[in-house]
matplotlib code that plots the C-alpha trace (Angstrom):
import matplotlib.pyplot as plt

x = [-8.3, -10.5, -11.4, -14.5, -15.9, -18.9, -20.7, -20.6, -20.9, -24.0, -25.3, -24.3, -24.3, -26.2, -24.2, -21.1, -22.2, -23.3, -19.4, -17.8, -14.4, -12.6, -10.2, -13.5, -14.0, -12.7, -15.0, -13.6, -14.6, -12.2, -9.9, -9.4, -10.8, -13.7, -15.2, -14.2, -17.0, -15.9, -17.5, -19.2, -17.6, -20.8, -18.2, -19.3, -23.2, -23.2, -22.6, -25.8, -28.2, -26.1, -26.2, -30.2, -31.9, -28.5, -28.0, -30.2, -30.3, -31.0, -31.4, -31.3, -28.4, -29.0, -27.7, -24.3, -26.4, -25.2, -27.8, -27.3, -28.9, -27.7, -29.7, -28.0, -25.4, -21.9]
y = [192.7, 189.6, 188.5, 186.6, 185.7, 187.5, 184.4, 183.7, 187.6, 187.4, 184.3, 185.5, 189.5, 190.4, 188.0, 189.4, 193.0, 192.3, 191.3, 193.6, 194.5, 198.1, 196.9, 196.0, 193.2, 193.1, 191.2, 189.5, 188.0, 185.0, 186.0, 189.5, 192.5, 194.1, 195.9, 196.9, 197.2, 199.3, 199.9, 203.5, 205.6, 206.9, 209.0, 212.3, 211.2, 211.0, 214.7, 215.6, 216.5, 216.0, 219.9, 219.7, 221.5, 222.6, 225.9, 228.8, 230.7, 234.5, 236.5, 235.7, 233.2, 233.7, 237.3, 239.0, 242.0, 244.4, 246.0, 246.8, 247.7, 245.6, 248.0, 251.3, 253.2, 253.7]
z = [20.8, 20.1, 16.6, 15.3, 12.1, 10.7, 10.7, 14.2, 15.1, 13.4, 15.4, 19.0, 18.2, 21.4, 23.9, 22.6, 22.6, 26.6, 27.1, 25.0, 26.5, 26.5, 23.7, 21.5, 18.7, 15.5, 13.0, 10.0, 6.7, 5.5, 8.0, 7.0, 9.2, 7.7, 11.2, 14.9, 17.4, 20.6, 23.5, 23.7, 26.0, 28.2, 30.6, 28.9, 28.4, 32.3, 32.7, 30.6, 33.0, 35.9, 37.4, 37.2, 40.0, 41.1, 39.3, 38.4, 35.5, 35.7, 32.5, 28.8, 28.3, 24.4, 24.5, 25.0, 27.1, 24.1, 22.3, 18.7, 15.4, 12.4, 10.3, 11.3, 9.3, 10.9]

ax = plt.figure().add_subplot(projection="3d")
ax.plot(x, y, z, "-o")
ax.set_aspect("equal")
plt.show()
């Protein structure tokens, strides 16, 4: 994992983020780690909306289909 000082990170932040590898980056102050920057795992995010126009919803998806009266006595 690559280590970089906070001052250098501040100067080069955007460039460093553009070339961030899977191991990420450790930011240090006076040689001591203070933060770690990791790439965002977008694998799961790619699934959002992937079934649009591929499935059809029928009925009320917010219902179990069972009717009940919460106020009724047992």
